SERO-4910 file (N, C-alpha, C, O; in steps of 0.05 Angstrom, whole numbers):
BEGIN
 pado doro    nc1    nc2    nc3   cac1   cac2   cac3    cc1    cc2    cc3    oc1    oc2    oc3
  Met    A    655   -540   -734    636   -531   -756    609   -547   -749    610   -570   -742
  Lys    A    587   -533   -752    556   -546   -747    540   -542   -770    537   -520   -780
  Thr    A    528   -564   -778    506   -556   -798    485   -541   -789    475   -542   -767
  Phe    A    478   -524   -809    456   -505   -801    426   -521   -806    422   -534   -827
  Met    A    406   -519   -786    383   -525   -795    360   -507   -787    354   -501   -764
  Ala    A    347   -500   -810    325   -476   -803    304   -486   -785    295   -509   -786
  Lys    A    297   -468   -771    274   -473   -751    249   -458   -766    253   -438   -781
  Arg    A    225   -469   -762    202   -461   -774    196   -429   -766    186   -414   -783
  Glu    A    202   -420   -743    198   -396   -730    217   -374   -744    209   -351   -748
  Ser    A    240   -383   -750    263   -363   -762    264   -357   -785    280   -341   -794
  Val    A    241   -374   -807    245   -368   -835    226   -347   -842    202   -346   -835
  Gln    A    243   -325   -858    231   -302   -866    215   -309   -896    229   -316   -915
  Lys    A    188   -307   -897    172   -309   -919    172   -285   -938    170   -262   -931
  Lys    A    174   -293   -961    172   -269   -982    146   -275   -998    134   -296   -994
  Trp    A    137   -257  -1015    117   -263  -1032    128   -253  -1063    137   -231  -1067
  Tyr    A    125   -272  -1082    136   -268  -1111    112   -266  -1126     93   -279  -1118
  Leu    A    109   -252  -1149     96   -249  -1167    108   -258  -1196    127   -247  -1206
  Val    A     97   -275  -1205    101   -289  -1234     78   -284  -1253     54   -289  -1250
  Asp    A     91   -274  -1274     69   -271  -1300     77   -298  -1319     99   -305  -1328
  Ala    A     54   -308  -1321     56   -337  -1337     49   -336  -1367     47   -356  -1381
  Ser    A     45   -308  -1376     40   -305  -1405     60   -311  -1422     83   -302  -1420
  Thr    A     52   -330  -1443     74   -341  -1461     97   -354  -1449    118   -353  -1462
  Lys    A     97   -367  -1428    116   -386  -1417    108   -414  -1421     85   -422  -1423
  Ser    A    130   -428  -1421    123   -456  -1423    115   -471  -1399    126   -465  -1378
  Leu    A     97   -489  -1399     83   -498  -1374    103   -512  -1350    103   -509  -1326
  Gly    A    119   -527  -1367    137   -549  -1354    163   -532  -1337    170   -536  -1314
  Arg    A    175   -515  -1354    196   -497  -1339    183   -479  -1322    197   -475  -1302
  Leu    A    159   -466  -1322    147   -452  -1308    144   -464  -1277    152   -456  -1256
  Ala    A    130   -489  -1285    120   -504  -1258    146   -514  -1242    147   -515  -1217
  Thr    A    169   -521  -1258    192   -527  -1243    201   -506  -1226    205   -510  -1203
  Arg    A    203   -481  -1238    217   -459  -1218    199   -450  -1198    209   -438  -1178
  Ile    A    171   -453  -1199    151   -445  -1184    154   -467  -1157    152   -459  -1134
  Ala    A    159   -496  -1163    162   -512  -1147    185   -508  -1127    182   -510  -1102
  Thr    A    210   -501  -1142    233   -493  -1129    231   -473  -1108    243   -474  -1087
  Ile    A    214   -454  -1114    211   -429  -1095    192   -438  -1077    197   -429  -1054
  Leu    A    171   -453  -1077    154   -462  -1059    169   -483  -1039    164   -483  -1015
  Met    A    186   -498  -1048    201   -515  -1026    223   -498  -1014    230   -507   -992
  Gly    A    234   -478  -1021    255   -460  -1012    281   -468  -1018    300   -461  -1004
  Lys    A    284   -485  -1041    312   -492  -1055    324   -467  -1067    347   -470  -1075
  His    A    315   -447  -1069    329   -425  -1080    346   -404  -1060    358   -384  -1066
  Lys    A    341   -416  -1037    353   -405  -1010    374   -418   -998    373   -443   -996
  Pro    A    396   -406   -989    419   -421   -976    412   -430   -946    428   -444   -933
  Thr    A    388   -422   -938    377   -438   -913    359   -462   -916    346   -471   -897
  Tyr    A    359   -472   -944    340   -489   -949    346   -519   -927    368   -530   -925
  Thr    A    324   -527   -915    326   -551   -900    307   -572   -907    283   -566   -904
  Pro    A    312   -594   -917    289   -614   -922    265   -616   -909    244   -614   -922
  Asn    A    265   -619   -883    249   -625   -864    230   -600   -856    210   -602   -842
  Thr    A    238   -579   -864    224   -550   -856    216   -536   -881    231   -535   -901
  Asp    A    193   -524   -879    183   -505   -898    197   -483   -900    190   -464   -886
  Thr    A    217   -479   -915    229   -455   -918    226   -436   -943    240   -415   -947
  Gly    A    207   -446   -957    194   -432   -981    179   -411   -983    168   -405   -961
  Asp    A    175   -397  -1002    161   -369  -1002    134   -375  -1017    128   -396  -1028
  Phe    A    120   -354  -1016     93   -354  -1033     95   -347  -1057    112   -330  -1061
  Val    A     83   -355  -1076     81   -350  -1102     56   -344  -1114     39   -362  -1113
  Val    A     47   -318  -1130     24   -310  -1138     31   -311  -1171     49   -298  -1181
  Val    A     15   -327  -1185     14   -329  -1215     -4   -317  -1228    -27   -323  -1224
  Ile    A      2   -297  -1248    -20   -289  -1261    -16   -292  -1293      4   -298  -1305
  Asn    A    -40   -288  -1302    -43   -296  -1333    -37   -325  -1338    -19   -331  -1353
  Ala    A    -55   -344  -1324    -51   -366  -1328    -63   -379  -1351    -58   -402  -1359
  Ala    A    -80   -360  -1363    -96   -371  -1390    -76   -368  -1412    -80   -379  -1434
  Asn    A    -56   -356  -1408    -41   -349  -1436    -15   -367  -1431      7   -358  -1437
  Leu    A    -18   -392  -1421      4   -411  -1418      9   -419  -1449     -7   -411  -1465
  Lys    A     30   -435  -1457     33   -449  -1480     49   -477  -1473     65   -480  -1455
  Leu    A     39   -495  -1490     56   -517  -1492     75   -521  -1518     67   -510  -1538
  Thr    A     97   -536  -1518    114   -537  -1542    103   -560  -1557     88   -576  -1546
  Gly    A    108   -561  -1582    103   -580  -1600     72   -586  -1606     56   -568  -1611
  Asn    A     64   -615  -1603     37   -622  -1609     24   -624  -1583      1   -633  -1584
  Lys    A     33   -619  -1561     23   -625  -1537     -9   -609  -1531    -28   -620  -1520
  Pro    A     -8   -581  -1542    -37   -571  -1537    -61   -588  -1552    -84   -584  -1545
  Asp    A    -55   -605  -1569    -73   -621  -1586    -80   -649  -1572   -102   -658  -1571
  Val    A    -54   -661  -1560    -55   -689  -1552    -56   -690  -1516    -62   -711  -1504
  Lys    A    -51   -670  -1507    -49   -677  -1474    -75   -679  -1467    -94   -667  -1476
  Val    A    -76   -698  -1447    -99   -706  -1430    -98   -708  -1408    -81   -723  -1398
  Tyr    A   -118   -695  -1390   -115   -698  -1359   -135   -712  -1351   -158   -706  -1358
  Gln    A   -129   -734  -1336   -151   -756  -1322   -154   -754  -1296   -137   -745  -1280
  Arg    A   -179   -763  -1288   -186   -758  -1261   -205   -785  -1258   -221   -794  -1275
  Tyr    A   -202   -794  -1233   -221   -820  -1225   -237   -815  -1200   -226   -805  -1180
  Ser    A   -261   -821  -1200   -282   -818  -1177   -277   -840  -1155   -281   -836  -1131
  Gly    A   -270   -861  -1165   -265   -884  -1144   -287   -903  -1147   -289   -924  -1134
  His    A   -305   -895  -1167   -329   -914  -1174   -322   -932  -1199   -302   -926  -1212
  Pro    A   -336   -953  -1205   -335   -969  -1228   -338   -948  -1251   -355   -931  -1248
  His    A   -320   -949  -1275   -330   -931  -1297   -325   -903  -1290   -334   -885  -1305
  Gly    A   -312   -896  -1270   -310   -868  -1260   -287   -849  -1270   -283   -827  -1259
  Arg    A   -273   -858  -1291   -251   -848  -1302   -261   -824  -1321   -282   -828  -1335
  Lys    A   -251   -807  -1322   -262   -780  -1337   -235   -766  -1348   -216   -762  -1333
  Glu    A   -237   -761  -1374   -214   -751  -1391   -223   -720  -1400   -246   -714  -1409
  Ser    A   -204   -705  -1397   -208   -674  -1411   -180   -667  -1426   -158   -676  -1418
  Lys    A   -183   -654  -1447   -164   -647  -1464   -152   -617  -1452   -166   -601  -1439
  Phe    A   -125   -613  -1458   -114   -588  -1454   -130   -562  -1459   -132   -543  -1444
  Ser    A   -141   -565  -1486   -155   -544  -1500   -177   -537  -1480   -178   -514  -1471
  Thr    A   -194   -554  -1473   -216   -548  -1458   -211   -541  -1433   -227   -526  -1423
  Tyr    A   -190   -549  -1416   -183   -538  -1387   -172   -505  -1394   -177   -487  -1377
  Val    A   -158   -499  -1418   -147   -473  -1417   -174   -454  -1420   -174   -432  -1409
  Lys    A   -190   -461  -1431   -218   -446  -1438   -232   -440  -1408   -240   -418  -1400
  Thr    A   -234   -465  -1395   -254   -466  -1368   -237   -464  -1344   -243   -448  -1326
  Gln    A   -220   -477  -1343   -199   -475  -1317   -172   -472  -1321   -157   -490  -1314
  Pro    A   -164   -454  -1329   -133   -450  -1333   -116   -448  -1309    -92   -448  -1312
  Glu    A   -126   -445  -1285   -111   -440  -1262   -107   -473  -1252    -88   -477  -1237
  Thr    A   -123   -494  -1261   -122   -520  -1253    -98   -532  -1267    -85   -550  -1256
  Ile    A    -91   -523  -1288    -68   -533  -1304    -42   -527  -1287    -28   -545  -1282
  Val    A    -36   -502  -1278    -11   -498  -1263    -13   -510  -1240      6   -524  -1233
  Tyr    A    -36   -510  -1224    -38   -523  -1198    -31   -554  -1199    -19   -566  -1182
  Glu    A    -41   -567  -1223    -32   -598  -1225     -5   -599  -1231      9   -617  -1221
  Ala    A      5   -583  -1245     34   -586  -1258     53   -581  -1234     74   -594  -1233
  Val    A     48   -564  -1217     63   -557  -1192     62   -574  -1171     82   -577  -1156
  Arg    A     36   -587  -1167     31   -601  -1144     45   -628  -1145     51   -641  -1125
  Arg    A     51   -638  -1173     60   -668  -1182     91   -659  -1174    106   -677  -1167
  Met    A    100   -635  -1174    131   -630  -1172    141   -628  -1143    164   -626  -1136
  Leu    A    118   -629  -1123    125   -625  -1100    128   -651  -1080    122   -673  -1090
  Pro    A    136   -651  -1056    139   -678  -1039    112   -690  -1035     95   -673  -1027
  Lys    A    104   -714  -1039     83   -726  -1032     80   -735  -1002     77   -758   -995
  Asn    A     81   -712   -984     72   -719   -960     60   -694   -945     56   -673   -957
  Thr    A     56   -695   -920     44   -668   -907     57   -639   -913     47   -618   -920
  Leu    A     81   -645   -908     99   -618   -917     93   -611   -943     90   -587   -949
  Gly    A     92   -631   -960     88   -618   -990     58   -609   -992     54   -591  -1008
  Arg    A     41   -617   -983     14   -609   -982     14   -577   -965     -2   -559   -972
  Tyr    A     31   -573   -947     33   -551   -931     44   -528   -953     34   -505   -954
  Met    A     63   -536   -968     79   -520   -990     59   -510  -1011     59   -486  -1020
  Phe    A     43   -531  -1019     22   -529  -1038      5   -504  -1032      0   -488  -1050
  Arg    A     -4   -502  -1011    -21   -482  -1002    -13   -454  -1007    -30   -436  -1006
  Lys    A     13   -449  -1012     28   -428  -1012     25   -417  -1041     33   -394  -1044
  Leu    A     14   -429  -1060     11   -423  -1088    -16   -410  -1097    -35   -425  -1099
  Lys    A    -19   -388  -1103    -38   -376  -1117    -41   -369  -1146    -27   -352  -1157
  Val    A    -58   -382  -1158    -61   -379  -1184    -87   -364  -1194   -108   -368  -1183
  Tyr    A    -85   -345  -1216   -103   -329  -1226   -100   -330  -1257    -78   -329  -1269
  Pro    A   -123   -332  -1269   -127   -335  -1299   -119   -303  -1316   -108   -302  -1338
  Gly    A   -126   -285  -1302   -121   -258  -1310    -99   -243  -1297    -83   -255  -1283
  Met    A    -98   -214  -1303    -83   -197  -1288    -89   -190  -1260    -70   -184  -1245
  Glu    A   -118   -190  -1250   -125   -187  -1226   -119   -206  -1202   -125   -230  -1205
  His    A   -109   -198  -1181   -106   -215  -1159   -111   -200  -1131   -104   -176  -1129
  Pro    A   -120   -210  -1112   -122   -195  -1087   -103   -192  -1066   -109   -187  -1043
  His    A    -71   -198  -1077    -51   -196  -1058    -37   -173  -1060    -13   -176  -1056
  Gln    A    -45   -148  -1066    -30   -122  -1066    -19   -116  -1040      3   -105  -1041
  Ala    A    -30   -121  -1018    -22   -112   -992      1   -131   -983     11   -126   -960
  Gln    A     12   -150   -997     30   -166   -986     60   -158  -1000     81   -169   -995
  Gln    A     58   -137  -1015     82   -122  -1029     99   -144  -1047    122   -150  -1042
  Leu    A     85   -153  -1067     94   -176  -1084    119   -164  -1096    119   -141  -1104
  Glu    A    140   -180  -1099    165   -177  -1113    162   -194  -1140    157   -218  -1141
  Ser    A    165   -178  -1162    160   -188  -1188    186   -205  -1193    208   -197  -1185
  Ile    A    184   -231  -1208    209   -248  -1211    207   -256  -1242    187   -266  -1252
  Lys    A    228   -252  -1254    233   -261  -1281    235   -295  -1281    252   -305  -1267
  Leu    A    220   -309  -1294    230   -340  -1301    239   -344  -1325    247   -366  -1333
***
């Protein structure tokens, strides 16, 4: 018996379409991160990118449970003194809804070169329109 190790050239990539309307952010991000890493496949190999592409639509219609829509704060830091900025979830939903999904999924992926490569396979759009019809997307229920 030998252990199967997937090679980058032999991996078949698929494209999945996810509708994020009325989905909980954390549960959605967890499932998307699993697909990007390839853990949903029996050929998963930790040191090879065996994951698939994910296109998320309706990112503006995400929801959070409990009191989080009023309390959740996103922080960023410029690297300069007093360069810390905070933004509430409610302002991000109005101005940059795709950033919410990007940040949630990015933090669930590995923190290395392979994780950054996996992250590039995520495409998020605030509405129903997306330019990926040619990839023959397979709709997935989460």
